[in-house]
Structure formats: C-alpha cells, structure tokens
C-alpha positions as CSV (number, residue, x, y, z in Angstrom):
1,M,-16.2,41.3,-24.9
2,R,-14.4,42.7,-21.7
3,M,-11.0,43.2,-23.8
4,T,-11.3,45.7,-26.6
5,D,-7.8,47.6,-26.5
6,E,-5.4,46.9,-29.2
7,K,-3.1,45.6,-26.8
8,D,-5.5,42.6,-26.0
9,L,-6.1,42.2,-29.9
10,N,-4.3,38.4,-30.1
11,E,-6.5,37.3,-26.9
12,V,-9.6,38.1,-28.6
13,L,-8.6,36.9,-31.7
14,C,-7.6,33.4,-30.0
15,V,-11.2,33.6,-28.7
16,K,-13.0,33.9,-31.7
17,N,-10.7,31.2,-33.1
18,V,-12.2,29.1,-30.0
19,V,-15.6,30.1,-30.4
20,K,-15.6,28.9,-34.7
21,T,-13.8,25.8,-33.7
22,I,-16.8,24.9,-31.0
23,N,-19.4,25.8,-33.4
24,K,-17.9,23.8,-35.8
25,N,-18.0,20.7,-33.6
26,E,-21.1,21.2,-32.5
27,K,-22.3,21.4,-36.2
28,N,-20.6,18.0,-37.0
29,N,-22.0,16.6,-33.8
30,D,-25.5,17.5,-35.1
31,N,-24.8,15.4,-38.2
32,D,-23.2,12.7,-36.6
33,N,-24.5,10.0,-33.9
34,S,-21.4,8.2,-34.1
35,L,-20.2,9.7,-30.9
36,E,-21.5,7.2,-28.2
37,T,-20.9,7.7,-25.0
38,K,-21.0,5.4,-21.8
39,V,-20.5,6.0,-18.1
40,Y,-18.8,2.9,-16.4
41,K,-19.5,2.3,-12.8
42,K,-15.7,1.1,-12.4
43,R,-15.1,4.8,-12.8
44,W,-15.1,5.1,-8.9
45,L,-12.9,2.2,-8.3
46,I,-10.3,3.5,-10.6
47,L,-10.7,7.1,-8.7
48,S,-10.7,5.5,-4.9
49,L,-7.4,3.6,-6.0
50,F,-5.7,7.1,-7.3
51,I,-6.7,8.6,-4.2
52,V,-5.1,6.4,-1.7
53,Y,-1.8,6.0,-3.3
54,T,-1.5,9.5,-4.1
55,G,-2.8,10.5,-0.6
56,M,0.2,7.9,0.8
57,S,2.6,9.9,-1.2
58,N,1.7,13.2,0.1
59,F,1.3,11.7,3.4
60,Q,5.3,11.4,3.4
61,W,5.7,15.3,2.5
62,I,5.6,16.7,6.3
63,Q,6.5,13.2,7.7
64,Y,9.9,14.4,9.0
65,S,9.6,18.2,9.2
66,I,6.3,18.0,11.6
67,V,8.6,16.3,14.1
68,S,12.1,17.9,13.2
69,N,13.4,18.0,16.7
70,I,13.0,14.3,17.1
71,V,14.5,13.4,13.4
72,R,17.5,16.0,14.4
73,R,18.0,14.4,17.4
74,Y,17.5,10.6,16.1
75,Y,19.7,10.9,13.1
76,G,22.0,13.7,14.2
77,V,21.4,16.0,11.6
78,S,20.7,20.0,11.1
79,S,17.7,21.6,10.8
80,L,18.4,22.3,6.9
81,A,18.7,18.7,6.4
82,V,15.5,18.0,7.7
83,D,14.0,20.8,5.9
84,W,15.2,19.2,2.5
85,T,13.3,15.9,3.0
86,A,10.0,18.4,2.8
87,M,11.7,20.6,0.0
88,A,12.7,17.6,-2.1
89,F,8.8,17.4,-3.6
90,M,9.6,20.8,-4.4
91,A,12.9,20.4,-6.2
92,Y,12.1,17.1,-7.9
93,Y,9.3,18.4,-9.5
94,L,11.4,20.8,-11.5
95,I,13.7,18.5,-12.5
96,F,11.3,15.7,-13.8
97,I,8.4,18.0,-15.1
98,Y,9.2,17.7,-18.6
99,P,10.2,13.9,-18.7
100,A,7.2,13.0,-16.5
101,T,4.9,15.0,-19.0
102,Y,6.0,13.1,-21.8
103,M,5.3,10.2,-19.9
104,V,2.1,10.5,-19.4
105,N,1.3,11.7,-22.8
106,R,3.0,8.8,-24.3
107,W,2.3,5.9,-22.1
108,G,-1.1,6.9,-20.9
109,L,-3.0,6.9,-17.7
110,R,-2.3,3.2,-16.6
111,W,1.2,3.1,-17.0
112,S,1.9,6.4,-15.7
113,N,-0.3,5.6,-12.4
114,I,1.9,1.8,-12.3
115,I,5.1,3.6,-12.9
116,G,4.3,6.2,-10.3
117,C,2.8,4.0,-7.4
118,C,5.6,1.5,-7.9
119,V,8.6,4.2,-7.4
120,T,6.7,5.4,-4.2
121,C,6.1,2.0,-3.0
122,L,9.9,1.4,-3.8
123,G,11.1,4.6,-1.6
124,S,8.9,3.6,1.4
125,W,10.1,0.0,1.8
126,I,13.7,2.0,1.5
127,K,13.2,4.1,4.5
128,V,12.2,0.8,6.3
129,L,15.5,-0.2,6.3
130,S,16.8,3.5,7.4
131,V,15.9,3.1,11.0
132,S,19.1,3.4,12.2
133,P,20.8,6.6,13.9
134,D,23.4,6.8,11.0
135,R,21.3,6.0,7.9
136,F,19.8,9.5,7.3
137,W,21.4,9.1,3.8
138,V,19.3,5.6,3.5
139,T,15.9,7.5,4.7
140,F,16.6,10.6,2.2
141,I,17.4,8.1,-1.0
142,G,13.7,6.8,-0.1
143,Q,12.3,10.0,0.6
144,S,13.5,11.5,-2.9
145,L,11.9,8.4,-4.9
146,V,8.6,9.4,-3.3
147,A,9.3,13.1,-4.0
148,S,10.4,12.2,-7.9
149,T,6.6,10.8,-8.4
150,Q,5.1,14.4,-7.5
151,T,5.2,15.4,-11.2
152,I,3.0,12.4,-12.0
153,I,0.7,12.7,-9.3
154,L,0.0,16.8,-9.7
155,T,-0.8,16.4,-13.4
156,L,-3.5,13.4,-13.2
157,P,-6.7,14.5,-11.1
158,G,-7.9,16.5,-14.2
159,R,-6.8,14.0,-17.0
160,L,-8.5,11.3,-14.4
161,A,-11.3,13.0,-14.5
162,A,-11.8,13.5,-18.2
163,Q,-11.5,10.3,-19.4
164,W,-13.7,8.3,-16.9
165,F,-16.2,10.8,-15.7
166,A,-19.6,12.4,-17.2
167,A,-19.4,16.3,-17.9
168,D,-21.5,16.7,-14.9
169,E,-18.9,15.1,-12.8
170,L,-15.8,16.5,-14.0
171,S,-15.3,18.9,-11.3
172,T,-16.6,16.5,-8.6
173,A,-13.8,13.8,-9.4
174,T,-11.0,16.4,-9.9
175,S,-11.9,18.0,-6.6
176,L,-11.9,14.5,-5.1
177,S,-8.4,13.9,-6.4
178,I,-6.9,17.1,-4.9
179,F,-8.9,16.4,-1.5
180,G,-7.3,12.8,-1.5
181,N,-4.0,14.4,-1.9
182,Q,-4.7,17.0,1.0
183,M,-6.1,14.4,3.3
184,G,-2.8,12.6,3.1
185,I,-1.2,15.5,4.2
186,A,-3.6,16.1,7.0
187,L,-3.3,12.6,8.2
188,S,0.6,12.8,8.3
189,F,0.0,16.3,10.3
190,L,-2.1,13.9,12.9
191,I,-0.8,10.5,13.1
192,T,3.5,11.5,12.7
193,P,3.6,12.8,16.0
194,I,1.1,10.2,17.8
195,I,3.9,7.6,16.7
196,V,6.8,9.4,16.8
197,K,7.1,10.9,20.4
198,N,10.1,12.3,21.6
199,H,11.3,9.8,23.7
200,E,15.0,10.0,25.6
201,N,15.9,6.8,24.6
202,L,16.8,7.0,20.7
203,D,15.9,2.9,20.3
204,D,12.3,4.3,21.5
205,I,12.2,6.5,18.8
206,G,13.6,4.4,16.7
207,A,10.7,2.0,17.2
208,G,8.0,4.8,16.3
209,L,9.7,5.8,13.1
210,S,9.9,2.0,12.1
211,H,6.2,1.7,12.8
212,L,5.3,4.6,11.1
213,F,7.5,3.4,8.0
214,W,6.2,0.1,7.9
215,G,2.4,1.0,8.0
216,V,3.0,3.4,5.3
217,A,4.9,0.4,3.1
218,I,2.0,-1.9,3.7
219,I,-0.4,0.4,2.5
220,L,1.2,1.5,-0.6
221,T,2.0,-2.3,-1.5
222,V,-1.8,-3.3,-1.7
223,A,-2.5,-0.3,-3.4
224,L,0.0,-1.2,-6.2
225,I,-1.4,-4.9,-6.1
226,L,-4.6,-3.4,-6.9
227,I,-3.9,-0.9,-9.3
228,V,-1.9,-3.5,-11.3
229,I,-5.0,-5.7,-11.4
230,L,-7.7,-3.3,-11.8
231,F,-6.3,0.0,-13.0
232,E,-7.4,0.7,-16.6
233,D,-6.1,3.3,-19.0
234,D,-9.2,4.2,-21.0
235,P,-12.6,3.1,-21.5
236,E,-13.8,1.5,-24.3
237,I,-16.7,4.0,-25.1
238,P,-15.8,7.9,-23.7
239,P,-17.9,9.0,-20.9
240,S,-18.7,12.2,-22.4
241,K,-19.1,14.5,-26.2
242,T,-16.2,16.1,-25.3
243,R,-14.0,13.3,-24.6
244,A,-15.4,11.7,-27.3
245,L,-14.4,14.8,-29.7
246,Q,-11.1,15.6,-27.7
247,K,-10.3,11.4,-28.7
248,L,-11.1,12.0,-32.7
249,N,-9.0,15.4,-32.5
250,E,-6.1,14.4,-30.9
251,M,-4.7,13.0,-34.2
252,Q,-4.7,16.5,-35.7
253,V,-2.8,18.3,-32.9
254,E,0.6,18.6,-34.2
255,E,1.8,21.1,-32.3
256,S,5.1,20.8,-29.6
257,L,5.0,22.1,-26.2
258,I,7.6,25.0,-27.2
259,E,4.7,26.9,-29.0
260,P,2.6,27.3,-26.3
261,I,4.9,27.8,-23.5
262,K,6.2,30.9,-25.8
263,R,2.7,32.2,-25.6
264,L,2.3,31.7,-22.2
265,F,5.6,33.8,-21.1
266,K,4.0,36.2,-23.3
267,N,1.0,36.5,-21.5
268,K,1.8,39.2,-18.8
269,Y,-1.4,38.5,-17.0
270,Y,-0.5,34.7,-16.6
271,M,2.8,35.8,-15.5
272,S,1.6,38.3,-12.8
273,L,-0.5,35.0,-11.5
274,C,2.4,32.8,-11.5
275,N,4.2,35.3,-9.3
276,S,1.6,36.3,-6.8
277,Y,0.2,32.7,-6.3
278,G,3.8,31.4,-6.0
279,L,4.2,33.6,-3.1
280,S,0.9,32.5,-1.7
281,I,2.0,28.8,-2.0
282,G,5.2,29.2,-1.0
283,V,4.1,30.9,2.4
284,L,2.1,28.3,2.8
285,N,5.0,25.5,2.4
286,V,7.0,27.5,4.8
287,V,4.4,27.2,7.3
288,G,3.8,23.4,6.8
289,T,7.8,22.4,6.7
290,L,8.8,24.7,9.6
291,L,5.5,24.5,11.9
292,N,7.3,22.3,14.3
293,Q,10.3,24.3,14.6
294,I,8.0,27.6,14.9
295,Y,5.7,26.2,17.3
296,L,8.6,24.7,19.8
297,V,10.1,28.1,19.9
298,H,7.0,29.0,22.2
299,F,5.5,25.9,23.5
300,E,7.8,23.0,24.7
301,N,7.2,19.8,24.1
302,G,4.3,20.6,21.5
303,E,4.8,18.0,18.8
304,E,1.5,16.8,18.7
305,D,-0.2,20.4,19.1
306,A,2.0,21.6,16.1
307,G,0.7,18.2,14.2
308,R,-2.9,19.1,15.1
309,I,-2.6,22.8,14.0
310,G,-1.3,21.6,10.7
311,L,-4.1,19.1,10.7
312,V,-6.7,22.2,11.4
313,M,-5.3,24.1,8.7
314,I,-5.5,21.3,5.6
315,I,-8.9,20.3,6.6
316,T,-10.5,24.2,6.9
317,G,-8.7,24.4,3.7
318,M,-10.5,21.6,2.1
319,I,-13.8,23.4,2.8
320,G,-12.5,26.8,1.8
321,S,-11.4,25.5,-1.5
322,V,-15.4,23.9,-1.7
323,S,-16.8,27.5,-0.7
324,F,-14.8,29.3,-3.1
325,G,-15.4,27.3,-5.6
326,V,-19.0,27.6,-5.4
327,I,-18.8,31.4,-5.3
328,L,-17.0,31.4,-8.5
329,D,-19.6,29.2,-10.0
330,K,-22.3,31.4,-8.8
331,T,-20.6,34.8,-9.5
332,H,-17.8,34.3,-12.1
333,K,-16.2,37.1,-10.3
334,Y,-13.1,35.9,-10.7
335,K,-10.5,38.9,-9.8
336,E,-12.9,40.4,-6.7
337,T,-13.0,36.9,-5.3
338,A,-9.3,36.2,-5.7
339,V,-8.4,40.0,-4.0
340,V,-10.6,38.9,-1.1
341,V,-9.2,36.0,-0.3
342,Y,-5.9,37.1,-0.6
343,F,-6.4,39.8,1.7
344,L,-8.0,37.7,4.3
345,S,-4.9,35.2,3.7
346,L,-2.5,38.0,4.8
347,G,-5.1,38.7,7.8
348,G,-5.1,35.3,8.6
349,Q,-1.0,35.2,9.0
350,I,-1.0,38.4,11.0
351,F,-3.0,36.8,13.5
352,F,-1.9,33.5,13.5
353,S,1.9,35.1,13.7
354,T,0.7,37.4,16.7
355,F,-0.9,34.6,19.1
356,T,2.2,32.4,18.7
357,F,4.6,35.3,19.4
358,L,1.7,36.0,22.3
359,E,2.0,32.2,23.3
360,M,-2.2,31.6,23.6
361,K,-2.7,28.4,22.9
362,W,-6.3,28.5,22.0
363,M,-6.1,31.8,19.9
364,V,-3.5,30.1,17.6
365,Y,-5.8,27.2,17.2
366,L,-8.2,29.7,16.1
367,G,-5.8,31.3,13.8
368,S,-4.9,28.2,12.2
369,V,-8.5,27.7,11.2
370,F,-8.8,31.2,9.9
371,L,-5.3,30.9,7.9
372,G,-6.1,27.6,6.7
373,Y,-9.6,28.4,5.5
374,F,-8.1,31.4,3.2
375,L,-4.4,30.4,2.4
376,V,-5.1,26.6,1.9
377,G,-8.4,27.5,0.2
378,Y,-6.6,29.6,-2.2
379,V,-5.1,26.8,-3.8
380,A,-8.1,25.7,-5.7
381,L,-9.1,29.2,-6.7
382,G,-5.8,29.7,-8.3
383,Y,-5.9,27.1,-11.0
384,E,-9.6,28.5,-12.0
385,M,-7.8,32.3,-12.3
386,C,-5.1,30.3,-14.3
387,A,-7.8,28.8,-16.5
388,E,-9.4,32.1,-17.0
389,Y,-6.3,33.8,-18.1
390,T,-4.5,31.5,-20.3
391,Y,-7.9,29.6,-22.2
392,P,-7.6,28.1,-24.7
393,E,-4.3,26.9,-24.0
394,S,-3.8,23.1,-22.4
395,E,-4.5,23.6,-18.9
396,G,-1.8,20.5,-18.3
397,I,0.8,23.2,-19.6
398,T,0.0,26.0,-17.7
399,A,-0.9,24.5,-14.5
400,G,2.3,22.7,-14.8
401,I,4.1,26.1,-15.2
402,L,2.0,27.5,-12.4
403,N,3.4,24.5,-10.2
404,V,7.1,25.4,-11.2
405,A,6.8,28.8,-9.9
406,N,4.9,27.5,-6.6
407,N,7.9,25.3,-5.8
408,V,10.9,27.7,-6.8
409,Y,9.0,30.1,-4.6
410,G,8.7,27.5,-1.9
411,I,12.5,26.4,-1.8
412,V,13.7,30.0,-1.7
413,L,11.1,30.9,1.1
414,I,12.1,27.8,3.0
415,L,15.8,28.2,3.0
416,I,15.4,31.8,3.8
417,M,12.9,31.7,6.5
418,G,14.8,28.2,8.1
419,R,18.2,30.6,8.1
420,L,16.5,33.5,9.7
421,L,14.7,31.0,12.4
422,E,17.9,29.3,13.2
423,V,20.0,32.6,13.5
424,Y,17.1,35.3,14.6
425,G,14.6,33.3,15.9
426,D,10.9,33.3,14.9
427,I,10.2,36.9,14.7
428,P,11.9,37.8,11.5
429,V,10.4,34.8,9.9
430,H,6.8,36.1,10.7
431,V,7.4,39.4,9.4
432,G,9.0,37.9,6.0
433,L,5.8,35.7,5.5
434,C,3.3,38.8,6.2
435,I,5.5,40.8,3.5
436,A,5.6,38.2,0.8
437,L,1.6,38.1,1.3
438,L,1.4,41.7,1.0
439,I,3.7,41.7,-2.2
440,G,1.5,39.0,-3.7
441,F,-1.8,40.7,-2.4
442,I,-0.8,44.3,-4.2
443,M,0.3,41.7,-7.4
444,T,-3.0,40.9,-7.2
445,L,-4.8,44.1,-6.9
446,L,-2.9,45.4,-9.5
447,T,-3.7,42.6,-12.1
448,K,-6.2,43.2,-14.7
449,D,-9.5,41.3,-14.8
450,V,-9.6,39.2,-17.5
451,Q,-12.0,36.4,-18.1
452,R,-11.2,34.8,-21.6
453,R,-12.9,31.7,-20.7
454,Q,-16.0,33.5,-19.9
455,D,-15.7,35.3,-23.1
456,A,-15.3,32.1,-25.3
457,R,-18.3,30.8,-23.4
458,N,-20.9,34.2,-23.5
459,S,-19.8,34.3,-27.3
460,V,-20.7,30.8,-28.3
461,H,-24.1,31.2,-26.2
462,Y,-24.6,34.5,-28.4
463,V,-24.0,32.7,-31.4
464,G,-26.1,29.9,-30.9
465,V,-29.2,32.1,-30.0
466,E,-28.8,34.2,-32.7
467,Q,-28.5,31.1,-34.8
468,S,-31.6,29.9,-33.3
469,D,-33.5,33.1,-33.9
470,K,-32.5,32.5,-37.6
471,S,-33.8,29.3,-37.7
472,N,-37.1,30.2,-36.0
473,E,-37.6,32.8,-38.6
474,R,-37.1,30.5,-41.5
475,N,-39.7,28.1,-40.1
476,R,-42.2,31.3,-39.8
477,L,-41.6,32.2,-43.3
478,E,-42.1,28.8,-44.8
479,K,-45.4,27.9,-43.0
480,N,-46.7,31.5,-44.5
C-alpha cells in the first residue's frame, strides 16, 4: 500500500475493512443465485427525460448575466442585481442541500424528479409574467424557484445511473447526465444574445425576453408531463449485481449523516481538495457570470460575441472532461493529472486575460478554447479526486460538501470581482482570477498523492489471486 505512516493508520484500516466486506459479499454471491439482474431498454428514455429538464434548468443560470447590459437597461437595476440572478443558483444550493438530500433518500428518484421539474416549470412560467420594466422582482422570484432545484439536480446523475444502468454503462450514463447540464449552459450562451438584442426601444427588448421565457416554459411543461407519465423510481429487477447487493444492504445501514461528515472534516486531503477545487470552480463561475461585462469593456456591442465565447468554453470543456477521464482510466495518475490540468488552467486564464486586454478578438476566441478545455474539464477530474481521497465514504455526501465549497467560493469571488470591475475596471479582475488559480495550483501541488479507492481495489485483486492460488494447489493435491 501507498500509505504506511502512522498518521494514515485510520485510512489503512478503513480500506482493509472495505476489502473484507467486498470479499464477504463476493463469497455470498458464489453461494447465492438469487441476485437476478436485468437491464431495461426504458433506461434510455428515463435518462433522456432527465437530461432535457435538467438542461433547461441550467439554461436559466446564465440567462440574464450573458446579456447583463441589456437586462440592466430594461429593468433599471444594478450590475449586482443581475449578478445575483446567477449567484442564486449557488446560494440556494447552500440553503437546501440538507432537505434536498433527505428528500431524495426518503422519496426516491421518481418523486424527486417530479418535484424538481415541477418547481423549475413553475419558476419559468412566473418569469413569463415578468416582462415589464417594473417587474424585476417578479423575474427574480421565478429565477429563485428555478435555482432552488439545483441541489436535487446535482445529486441525481450518479443515483440515476446506479439504479437503471449496468455496471459497464455507469460512467457513460453519468457523463451524459452531466453533459446535459453543461449543454443547457452552452445553449444559453449561444441563444440568449441572439433572441434578446440591445434595441433602443425597451418594448423590443421586452419582446425578445418574452420569446425567450415562453420557449423555455413550454419545453419544461412538456418535459413535466412526460416525467409524470413515464418516469419510474426503480426497475423491478436491479440492472447489476452491485445494485442488487446495495438494495439488500440498505436496511442494515443505520449511520446518520453526522458521523461521515465528521470524518470528512478530519480528512486533511479532502479539505485541501475542497479549497483548491473550490477556487478553480469559483473562477469558472466568475468568468461565466461576468463574461458579458468584462468583454464589453473592450468590445462595444459585443453581446453575441460574448455568448459565443461562453459557448466555446463549455463545448471544449466537455471534450476536456472526456479526455481527462480516459487518461485517468488508463494511467490512474490522479495527482499528476490534476497538477498538470490546474497549471494549464492558470495558463489559459493568463492567455485569455492578456488578449482580452489587448483587444485581439480572434486570440480571445483561441484563449477561450484553451481556458475552457482545462478549466471546465477540471470539473469531472475534481470529482474523481474526491472519490479517491474519501473512499469508502458515500459519494453523494462527499460530492455534496465539495459542491458547497464550490458555491461558497463562487459567491465570494463574484461579489469581489464584480465590485472591482465596477470601480476599477477589468484589469484587477483578471489579476485576481489568476492569483486565485495560482493559490489553488500551489495547494494541489502540495497535497499528498492519496489513492484509497485504488488501494482497496488492488487489495481485493491480491486477495482474489491468493485465494485462487490456494484453490489450485488444493485441487492439485487432491488429484495426486
């Protein structure tokens, strides 16, 4: 094993306990043929419905910020008020993480998705009623309802994959769920500036907002109807042995949420990851939220260009996520990959900032490709690091706390950078984002290379080989 010092004794014991449990389950499996499995074709329909409604929910995250200057003029509000339409998605996550986690565990997949889609749909229809210069408070209520469902949306991809897909399809299903969310954001970057243009007449701006709100609300209404009719909680027969065993053992787990949370806060490697990862995703949230304002400082009437730059970042980031996943599967070099990707994210931010300041448009587009590939691509890599540092804790709990850190850093950085942008211009913002990434890079570089999940797998493999050798030797002696 990689961890042999006394300080990591608890982690070693934890991994050994997991190994014993796995071996025990495998032994029981050999003698028990009752764990029937079946993969249903309906799983792709379930996944498609989830992708549509979560994608349209995330579409609304950046809906106002990417045309911030137009929204400010139409509603007569400050930049900070518009920024809060995006920060609401982070703030409500912090507020509702515990009740949403309880609801998902208590009510299951079907009712969690129905409630999430229903609240998102209601918020979208409220925004349809907000098309008037004196109704920003109405549009913010609608945006708040949509934002409040993020805790449900962000915790369900892994659970949906585990309950409906076979073991060799889990990564694909989870990736498609996350890609659906990212695609919603990408479409918002592209479509919103095309529909909502900076007309001189406020009525024309209102017409663009109305078309946008109506389109989103109608799509979500159709999705809600289909989810109510077609969405199921759990297939009658589990899709994999792992899921079957999980269902059999669910009643034996009596531990509350408090104990694993206490252990996680004592895990110094995990705490370091929360801070370094939080800084990285916080910078990404700043770039997405303030992109319109930063770009327009140097490029007049560049609303559509800002949207296309955001689109390029998200699309290349999705490609980056897949690339880094393949690299990790092939090499299992988690820290080395994280250090390189983090460093190149810093380089991408410097590249993007420099050419934005120099007002070289084609180089800004090129910089957005570089920045998006590594900074957005780091999102999935961070979750894999989280699983390695915290194994065998529940990934739902560990990812939830990791997202809390992301959202806290996102809100703080957006508030600070937004104020700097308003008072001093965009140069301090670019410098501040680079400093944040530099600090995160140093933290990542100094964090120990811990692979608890890989150690557990290697131990199980070793035990399995050892037992097999003993069995072969016994058979040989019996023959003789």
